[in-house]
C-alpha positions as CSV (number, residue, x, y, z in Angstrom):
1,M,55.4,-38.3,-58.1
2,G,55.4,-37.7,-54.3
3,I,52.3,-35.5,-54.0
4,S,49.7,-36.7,-51.4
5,L,46.5,-35.4,-49.9
6,L,46.3,-35.3,-46.1
7,P,42.7,-35.1,-44.8
8,L,41.9,-33.2,-41.6
9,T,41.5,-36.5,-39.7
10,H,45.1,-37.4,-40.5
11,L,46.7,-34.2,-39.0
12,P,48.7,-34.5,-35.8
13,H,46.6,-34.2,-32.6
14,G,47.3,-30.6,-31.8
15,V,46.6,-29.3,-35.4
16,A,43.3,-31.2,-35.4
17,R,42.4,-29.6,-32.1
18,F,43.2,-26.1,-33.5
19,A,41.4,-26.8,-36.8
20,T,38.2,-27.9,-35.0
21,G,38.1,-24.8,-32.9
22,R,39.4,-26.1,-29.6
23,L,41.8,-23.7,-27.9
24,G,45.1,-25.1,-26.7
25,T,48.8,-24.9,-27.1
26,M,49.5,-26.3,-30.6
27,S,53.2,-26.4,-30.2
28,A,53.0,-28.4,-27.0
29,D,50.8,-31.0,-28.7
30,L,53.0,-31.2,-31.8
31,E,56.0,-31.9,-29.6
32,S,54.1,-34.4,-27.4
33,P,55.8,-37.9,-27.5
34,A,52.4,-39.5,-27.2
35,S,51.2,-37.8,-30.3
36,A,54.3,-38.6,-32.3
37,D,54.2,-42.3,-31.3
38,A,50.4,-42.7,-31.9
39,P,49.5,-44.9,-34.9
40,R,48.0,-42.9,-37.8
41,P,45.5,-43.9,-40.5
42,P,47.0,-44.6,-43.9
43,V,47.5,-41.5,-46.1
44,R,45.5,-41.3,-49.3
45,S,47.7,-41.3,-52.4
46,A,47.4,-38.2,-54.6
47,Y,47.0,-40.4,-57.8
48,G,45.3,-43.3,-56.1
49,K,42.2,-45.1,-57.2
50,E,39.9,-42.6,-55.6
51,T,41.4,-39.7,-57.5
52,W,41.1,-41.5,-60.8
53,K,37.4,-42.2,-60.0
54,E,36.9,-38.5,-59.4
55,I,38.6,-37.6,-62.6
56,S,36.4,-40.1,-64.5
57,F,33.3,-38.7,-63.0
58,L,34.3,-35.1,-63.9
59,L,35.1,-36.1,-67.5
60,S,31.8,-37.9,-67.9
61,N,29.9,-34.9,-66.5
62,L,29.7,-33.2,-69.9
63,F,27.9,-36.1,-71.6
64,T,25.5,-37.0,-68.8
65,A,24.8,-33.3,-68.2
66,L,24.0,-32.7,-71.9
67,A,21.6,-35.7,-72.0
68,G,19.9,-34.6,-68.7
69,F,19.6,-31.0,-69.9
70,V,18.0,-32.0,-73.3
71,Y,15.6,-34.4,-71.6
72,A,14.5,-31.9,-69.0
73,V,14.0,-29.1,-71.6
74,V,12.1,-31.3,-74.0
75,T,9.8,-32.9,-71.5
76,V,9.0,-29.7,-69.6
77,V,8.6,-27.5,-72.7
78,L,6.5,-30.0,-74.6
79,G,4.4,-30.9,-71.5
80,V,3.7,-27.3,-70.6
81,G,3.3,-26.1,-74.1
82,L,0.8,-28.8,-74.9
83,S,-1.0,-28.5,-71.6
84,V,-3.9,-26.8,-73.4
85,T,-4.5,-30.1,-75.3
86,V,-5.5,-33.5,-74.0
87,I,-1.9,-35.0,-74.3
88,G,0.0,-32.2,-72.6
89,L,-0.3,-33.0,-68.9
90,P,0.0,-36.8,-69.4
91,L,3.1,-36.2,-71.5
92,L,4.5,-34.0,-68.7
93,A,3.7,-36.7,-66.1
94,L,5.4,-39.4,-68.2
95,G,8.4,-37.1,-68.5
96,L,8.6,-36.7,-64.8
97,G,8.4,-40.4,-64.3
98,G,11.4,-40.8,-66.7
99,A,13.2,-38.2,-64.6
100,R,13.1,-40.5,-61.7
101,W,15.0,-43.1,-63.7
102,I,17.6,-40.5,-64.6
103,G,18.0,-39.6,-61.0
104,R,18.5,-43.3,-60.1
105,S,21.3,-43.6,-62.7
106,E,23.0,-40.4,-61.5
107,R,22.9,-41.7,-57.9
108,A,24.4,-45.0,-59.1
109,R,27.2,-43.1,-60.9
110,A,27.9,-40.9,-57.9
111,R,27.9,-44.0,-55.7
112,A,30.4,-45.9,-57.9
113,L,32.8,-43.0,-58.7
114,L,32.5,-40.6,-55.8
115,G,31.5,-42.8,-52.9
116,V,28.3,-40.8,-52.2
117,R,25.8,-42.9,-50.4
118,V,22.4,-41.4,-51.1
119,A,19.4,-43.4,-50.2
120,E,16.9,-44.1,-52.9
121,P,13.6,-42.2,-52.7
122,S,10.4,-44.0,-51.8
123,R,8.5,-45.4,-54.8
124,M,5.5,-43.5,-56.0
125,P,2.4,-44.9,-54.1
126,P,0.1,-47.0,-56.3
127,S,-2.6,-44.8,-57.9
128,R,-6.2,-45.8,-58.2
129,G,-7.2,-44.5,-61.6
130,F,-5.8,-42.3,-64.4
131,F,-6.4,-39.0,-62.7
132,A,-5.0,-40.1,-59.4
133,W,-1.8,-41.2,-61.2
134,L,-1.7,-37.9,-63.2
135,W,-2.0,-35.7,-60.1
136,S,0.5,-37.6,-58.0
137,S,3.0,-37.6,-60.9
138,L,2.7,-33.9,-61.5
139,K,3.3,-33.0,-57.9
140,D,6.2,-35.5,-57.4
141,P,9.0,-33.5,-55.7
142,V,11.6,-36.1,-56.4
143,A,11.0,-35.9,-60.2
144,W,11.0,-32.1,-60.2
145,R,14.3,-31.8,-58.3
146,T,15.8,-34.3,-60.8
147,Q,14.6,-32.1,-63.6
148,L,16.2,-29.1,-61.9
149,Y,19.4,-31.1,-61.5
150,G,19.4,-31.8,-65.2
151,L,18.9,-28.1,-66.1
152,I,21.7,-26.7,-63.9
153,R,24.2,-29.4,-64.7
154,L,25.0,-28.5,-68.3
155,P,27.1,-25.3,-67.5
156,W,28.7,-27.1,-64.6
157,G,29.5,-30.2,-66.8
158,I,31.2,-28.0,-69.4
159,V,33.3,-26.3,-66.7
160,T,34.4,-29.6,-65.0
161,F,35.1,-31.3,-68.3
162,T,37.2,-28.4,-69.6
163,V,39.1,-27.8,-66.3
164,T,39.8,-31.5,-65.8
165,L,40.9,-32.1,-69.4
166,V,43.3,-29.1,-69.3
167,S,44.7,-30.2,-66.0
168,L,45.4,-33.6,-67.4
169,L,47.6,-31.9,-70.0
170,V,49.2,-28.9,-68.4
171,L,48.3,-28.8,-64.7
172,W,49.3,-32.3,-63.7
173,P,50.8,-31.5,-60.3
174,V,47.6,-29.8,-59.0
175,L,45.1,-32.1,-60.7
176,P,44.4,-34.1,-57.5
177,F,43.5,-31.0,-55.6
178,L,41.3,-29.7,-58.4
179,S,39.5,-33.0,-58.9
180,R,38.8,-33.2,-55.1
181,G,37.4,-29.6,-55.0
182,L,35.3,-30.1,-58.2
183,S,34.0,-33.5,-57.2
184,N,33.1,-32.1,-53.7
185,A,30.8,-29.7,-55.5
186,D,29.3,-32.6,-57.4
187,R,28.8,-34.5,-54.1
188,G,26.9,-31.5,-52.7
189,M,24.6,-31.3,-55.8
190,V,23.8,-35.0,-55.6
191,R,23.0,-34.9,-51.9
192,G,21.0,-31.7,-52.3
193,L,18.9,-32.5,-55.4
194,L,18.9,-36.3,-55.8
195,S,18.4,-37.3,-52.1
196,P,15.0,-38.6,-51.0
197,S,12.2,-36.2,-50.4
198,D,11.8,-34.6,-47.0
199,E,10.1,-37.0,-44.6
200,L,7.1,-34.7,-44.4
201,E,6.6,-34.7,-48.1
202,R,6.8,-38.5,-48.2
203,R,4.3,-38.9,-45.4
204,I,1.9,-36.4,-47.0
205,A,2.0,-38.4,-50.3
206,E,1.5,-41.7,-48.4
207,L,-1.4,-40.3,-46.3
208,E,-3.1,-39.0,-49.5
209,S,-2.9,-42.4,-51.0
210,D,-4.0,-44.1,-47.8
211,R,-7.0,-41.8,-47.5
212,G,-8.2,-42.9,-50.9
213,V,-7.8,-46.6,-49.8
214,V,-9.8,-45.9,-46.6
215,V,-12.6,-44.2,-48.5
216,D,-12.8,-46.9,-51.1
217,T,-12.7,-49.6,-48.4
218,A,-15.5,-47.9,-46.4
219,A,-17.6,-47.5,-49.5
220,A,-17.1,-51.2,-50.3
221,D,-18.1,-52.2,-46.8
222,L,-21.2,-50.1,-47.0
223,R,-22.2,-51.7,-50.3
224,R,-21.6,-55.2,-48.8
225,I,-23.8,-54.4,-45.7
226,E,-26.5,-53.0,-48.0
227,R,-26.4,-56.1,-50.2
228,D,-26.5,-58.4,-47.2
229,L,-29.5,-56.6,-45.7
230,H,-31.3,-56.5,-49.0
231,D,-30.7,-60.1,-50.1
232,G,-30.8,-61.6,-46.6
233,A,-32.6,-60.3,-43.6
234,Q,-34.8,-57.8,-45.5
235,A,-36.1,-60.3,-48.0
236,R,-36.7,-62.8,-45.2
237,L,-38.7,-60.2,-43.1
238,V,-40.8,-59.3,-46.2
239,A,-41.7,-62.9,-46.7
240,L,-42.4,-63.1,-42.9
241,A,-44.8,-60.1,-43.1
242,M,-46.6,-61.7,-46.1
243,G,-46.9,-65.0,-44.3
244,L,-48.3,-63.4,-41.2
245,G,-50.8,-61.5,-43.3
246,L,-52.0,-64.7,-45.0
247,A,-52.2,-66.4,-41.6
248,K,-54.4,-63.5,-40.2
249,E,-56.8,-63.9,-43.1
250,K,-57.1,-67.7,-42.5
251,L,-57.3,-67.4,-38.7
252,L,-61.2,-67.7,-38.6
253,E,-61.7,-69.9,-41.7
254,D,-58.8,-72.3,-41.3
255,P,-57.3,-72.2,-37.8
256,E,-55.1,-75.2,-38.3
257,G,-53.7,-73.8,-41.6
258,A,-53.2,-70.4,-39.9
259,A,-51.4,-72.1,-37.0
260,A,-49.0,-73.9,-39.4
261,M,-48.3,-70.6,-41.2
262,V,-47.6,-68.9,-37.9
263,D,-45.2,-71.8,-37.0
264,E,-43.4,-71.3,-40.3
265,A,-43.2,-67.6,-39.7
266,H,-41.7,-68.3,-36.3
267,G,-38.9,-70.3,-38.0
268,E,-38.4,-67.4,-40.5
269,V,-38.0,-65.0,-37.5
270,K,-35.3,-67.2,-36.1
271,L,-33.4,-67.3,-39.4
272,A,-33.7,-63.5,-39.8
273,L,-32.3,-63.0,-36.3
274,Q,-29.4,-65.3,-37.1
275,E,-28.6,-63.4,-40.3
276,L,-28.7,-60.1,-38.4
277,R,-26.4,-61.5,-35.8
278,D,-24.0,-62.7,-38.5
279,L,-24.2,-59.3,-40.2
280,A,-23.5,-57.5,-36.9
281,R,-20.6,-59.9,-36.3
282,G,-19.2,-58.9,-39.7
283,I,-19.3,-55.2,-38.8
284,H,-17.7,-55.7,-35.3
285,P,-18.1,-58.8,-33.3
286,A,-19.4,-58.4,-29.7
287,V,-16.9,-61.0,-28.4
288,L,-14.0,-58.8,-29.7
289,T,-15.3,-55.8,-27.8
290,D,-16.1,-57.7,-24.6
291,R,-13.2,-60.2,-24.4
292,G,-10.5,-59.2,-26.8
293,L,-8.5,-60.8,-29.6
294,S,-7.8,-64.1,-27.9
295,A,-11.5,-65.0,-27.5
296,A,-12.5,-63.5,-30.8
297,L,-9.9,-65.3,-32.8
298,S,-10.7,-68.6,-31.1
299,S,-14.3,-68.0,-32.2
300,V,-13.5,-67.3,-35.8
301,S,-11.0,-70.2,-35.9
302,A,-13.8,-72.6,-34.8
303,R,-15.6,-71.8,-38.0
304,C,-12.6,-72.8,-40.2
305,T,-12.9,-76.1,-42.1
306,V,-9.6,-77.3,-40.7
307,P,-8.3,-77.5,-37.1
308,V,-6.7,-74.2,-36.1
309,K,-4.3,-73.7,-33.1
310,V,-4.6,-70.1,-31.7
311,S,-1.9,-68.5,-29.6
312,V,-2.3,-64.9,-28.5
313,D,0.5,-63.4,-26.3
314,L,-0.6,-59.9,-25.4
315,A,-0.1,-58.3,-22.0
316,E,-2.6,-55.5,-22.9
317,R,-5.1,-54.7,-25.6
318,P,-4.3,-52.4,-28.6
319,A,-6.6,-49.6,-29.7
320,E,-10.0,-50.7,-30.9
321,A,-9.4,-49.8,-34.5
322,I,-6.1,-51.8,-34.6
323,E,-7.8,-54.7,-32.8
324,G,-10.6,-54.7,-35.3
325,I,-8.2,-54.7,-38.3
326,A,-6.3,-57.6,-36.8
327,Y,-9.5,-59.6,-36.3
328,F,-10.7,-59.1,-39.8
329,T,-7.2,-59.8,-41.2
330,V,-7.1,-63.2,-39.5
331,S,-10.7,-63.9,-40.4
332,E,-10.0,-63.2,-44.1
333,L,-6.8,-65.4,-44.0
334,L,-8.6,-68.3,-42.4
335,Q,-11.4,-68.0,-45.0
336,N,-8.6,-68.4,-47.6
337,V,-7.4,-71.5,-45.8
338,S,-10.9,-73.0,-45.9
339,K,-11.5,-72.1,-49.6
340,H,-8.2,-72.4,-51.3
341,A,-5.4,-74.0,-49.3
342,R,-6.5,-77.7,-49.2
343,A,-4.8,-77.8,-45.8
344,R,-5.1,-80.3,-43.0
345,S,-4.3,-77.9,-40.2
346,A,-3.5,-74.3,-39.5
347,S,-2.2,-72.0,-36.8
348,V,-2.7,-68.4,-35.7
349,E,-0.1,-66.5,-33.6
350,V,-0.4,-63.0,-32.3
351,W,2.2,-61.1,-30.3
352,R,3.6,-57.7,-29.7
353,S,7.1,-56.7,-30.9
354,E,8.0,-53.2,-29.5
355,D,5.5,-50.8,-31.1
356,R,4.1,-53.3,-33.6
357,L,1.3,-55.9,-33.4
358,M,2.4,-59.0,-35.2
359,L,0.0,-61.6,-36.7
360,Q,1.0,-64.9,-38.4
361,V,-1.3,-67.4,-40.0
362,R,0.2,-70.7,-41.2
363,D,-1.2,-73.7,-43.0
364,D,0.2,-77.0,-44.4
365,G,-1.8,-76.7,-47.7
366,A,-0.7,-76.7,-51.3
367,G,0.9,-73.2,-51.3
368,G,1.2,-71.0,-54.3
369,A,-0.7,-68.0,-52.8
370,R,0.1,-64.7,-54.4
371,L,-0.9,-61.1,-53.7
372,D,-2.4,-60.9,-57.2
373,G,-3.9,-64.4,-57.1
374,G,-7.5,-63.2,-56.5
375,T,-7.7,-64.5,-52.9
376,G,-8.2,-61.1,-51.3
377,L,-4.6,-60.7,-50.3
378,A,-4.2,-57.5,-52.4
379,G,-7.2,-55.9,-50.6
380,L,-5.7,-56.9,-47.2
381,T,-2.4,-55.3,-48.2
382,E,-4.1,-52.0,-49.1
383,R,-6.1,-52.1,-45.8
384,L,-3.0,-52.7,-43.7
385,G,-1.1,-50.1,-45.7
386,A,-3.7,-47.5,-44.9
387,V,-2.7,-47.6,-41.2
388,D,1.1,-48.1,-41.8
389,G,0.8,-51.8,-41.7
390,L,2.5,-54.5,-43.8
391,L,1.6,-57.9,-45.2
392,V,4.2,-60.5,-46.2
393,V,3.3,-63.7,-48.0
394,D,5.6,-66.8,-48.1
395,S,3.9,-69.5,-50.1
396,P,6.0,-71.7,-52.3
397,V,4.3,-74.1,-54.5
398,G,3.6,-77.3,-52.6
399,G,3.4,-75.4,-49.3
400,P,3.4,-74.6,-46.5
401,T,2.0,-71.0,-46.6
402,T,2.9,-68.4,-44.0
403,V,1.3,-65.0,-44.0
404,T,2.8,-62.4,-41.6
405,A,1.1,-59.1,-40.9
406,E,2.4,-56.1,-39.0
407,L,0.2,-53.3,-37.5
408,P,1.2,-50.3,-35.5
409,W,0.6,-50.8,-31.8
410,R,-1.6,-48.0,-30.6
411,S,-2.5,-48.3,-26.9
412,R,-6.1,-48.3,-25.8
413,P,-7.0,-45.0,-24.1
414,V,-7.5,-45.2,-20.4
415,A,-11.2,-44.8,-19.4
């Protein structure tokens, strides 16, 4: 049969100009030899592969819409109805999580049969604890829009199935036009309801998750500082005070013994001062503040158990917060090299790539490092993620290991 569909882009030059709202003389354009001789794109066949894909999509709508409708009704009604009990809200959260899988399958069906290219929504951010997971699931806009999609699709699926089936039997000549019109409505629904969340919604969810990571990290750092003070410098200063008290009592009776105790106390003072310096360096090293990343990383590399080559290529310094995160990231990675890698050498490279600060630590050790391997890499990933950073680990068994970190470049404010 000789029926064919002619898209707007395939019209002659003058008709296209008129259809797109540009004023001109259509007859002159149609009679223009240049327009007549110009090569034209191939015309889509009325009953070509694309049309049959659209027909397949419309006929399958009834079954997928019925399944989506039943799933949405059951999960929402049960979850809301049982919300007065302990299992109601968790059940609703699980139902919303399943809705994301339904949305993924519907996007795949639309991509295969309708050619609709809809990006996959961002994954749910990792939740720290049951209640955090419950709250983030219940307010997930992607899942709720998928549930809405399932509810409104049932009547539309009945309509498209019926019209397409009847057209296959008695309206064969106009079937291509009907399938194109109906499938365009499906394309609109997929783009409108199954597309990723608005960027602002996504960023709000990420920032809420990152805020929890920052709070937990700060609390852990405070506990570490308190533990180091209690077990280190504080205990040493208490022993020092007791020793000086005993020396004071012996000063008249046993001057030589008192002098020995004072000498011992003097050594304790030096050790306490060194521990306080180490603690202050762990909070924020003075060399980083005074001289920047190059000098600070050279200092921390000198404490590594293997030789480390440091290369820092930065024309200017990033913001203090980013600089501090970069320093502690490299410090943690070099500690891993010392403790776990069994390496003979390592290297540290730092450079700027557009608006990103790049770090790369390599070693020629045994490899096999993983984010869940208990070497602190998971914690580093969370810390970097809290400031829109990224950590990538390439560590095959047998080595070598390459860990690359990205941080946002935030310029240091001008004084």
